[in-house]
N, C-alpha and C positions, 0 to 999 in steps of 0.2 A: 503495501500501501504504497507507505512511502517512497518508492521508489516511479508509482507511477502523480505523487504530488509531487516532488519534482520533475521529471518527467516535465510535464504542467504549468508550471512555477518555468521552467527555464523557458519552455514554451512560450509564452505568454512575454518574459523578456524581450524573447529576439523580435515577437511582434514589435513592441513598440518602439523598442530600436528604431525596427524598419521604417515604424511609420512617421518616428521625427524626423532622422533624419532622412527621409523620404520628402515632410514637410520641408524643409531645410533644404534642402536646394531646389523640391519643386517654388518654395516662393524668396527664393534669391532677390536679394533687391533689382530692382529694374537698371538697366541707366540712365543718367541723371533728361532727362526734362521738361521741358517747360510744354505744361497747356493754359489757350488760350482760347476763350470760348469754348466751340468743339475741337479745337483742330492740338494733336498732340506734335511738337517736335523735340524731333532727339537729339543731345545735346556735346558736347564738344562745350570745351568749359577752360576757357583763354583765363589761369589762375595767375602766371608773373606778367614781370612786367614786358621778357619777346616775345612771350607768348601774346602778347597782345601786342604787341608791335607790330606781330607777323599776320596774327588773325585767321582770316581763309584768303590770303591773300598767296596760302601755301596752295589751293585745290587750282587745277584746270571751273572746276566745277561739286555742285554739290546736292542733293535729293532732294525733291521736295520739301520728301518733312525733318529737316537739316535745319541746326542749326549751330552757333558761335553762340557763347554767351562773358560774359565779360563782367566777375561778380566786381565791383567796389572796395573796402574796408568803411568807409562812408560817403557823402555827398556831395558832388562836388560836381565845378563846373567840363567835365570831361565831349572832350571835341575828340572827334573821326575824320579820317581821309580815305582815299583810297590808292592808297601806296602799293602801287605792286599786283590791286588789280587786274582778276581774267575772267570778270563776268559782273552784269549790275545784279544790287543790291533791294532788302530797304532796311535801313538803320531803326532801332526801335528801343529808346528812354524809358526805365523806366525808373520808380521810385516806390518805394513801401510795396512792390508789387503791381501796382500802376503805372499803364502807359499813358509816358508823362507827353512824349511826343518824336515823331513817327515819319523822317523822310522817306517817303520810298522814290524808286528804282532811279535808287542814286547807279548814275552811271560809274564802269569800271572808264578809267582812265585812255584815254586814246594815244595819247604820246610817252613817253614819261621826261620828257626836257617841258611841259605843257605845265602848268600854273594847279594843283590842287584846291576844289573848297575843301573847305573845315566845315563842317558839322555838328554844332553844338544848342542842346537847345539854350530854350532862355533862364530854364530854371534847372537846378540843380536835380542831378541821377544819385543812381546807385547803382544799376542795374543799367546793362548795352546789350538786345538781342538782336544782332543781327541772318536774316532770313533771308532767301531768293526774291526775286525786285518779285515787285505787282502780286505778291500771298495777302503781305497784310490786306489791301484793295480786294480783291479776289474772294477771300473773308469774310471783311466787313472789318476789320482795327481799329478802336475807331480809339481817342485819348480819354483816358477813365477805364477801360478796358482793365481786365482783374487779369493778372498771370503770374499763373501757379507755375514756382519751380517746387522740383524734385528733384535732390543732388544724392 
């Protein structure tokens, strides 16, 4: 009788271990993403100053559901330009989880010798999101919309 109880206990422990491990692997944290309205963007996070300086310029193009997030430690008047960019983008300035200002369809520079416009909102922001050009308009994003960022 003791052997049967011991066997049942071992089997129970094995099943619990399998359940816990499968639950852990199934519910692993997702990749960083941002949600605006019903639209999810998988994110690359520009954490270092070098990553922020290069930004999306390292890509020839990006998927429609992709964006680069530029988080800042404190709010400020952050400025962006399109140096070395190969495709147009929408630049979305965010403060406290709300869209502050959208610069839509920002073009890639025609040549490296041309003067590059600077994109900066009139108010301080704490985060910037860059996505493919035209998506803000297509999805109806507007100032004041909530941006949920999952890191």
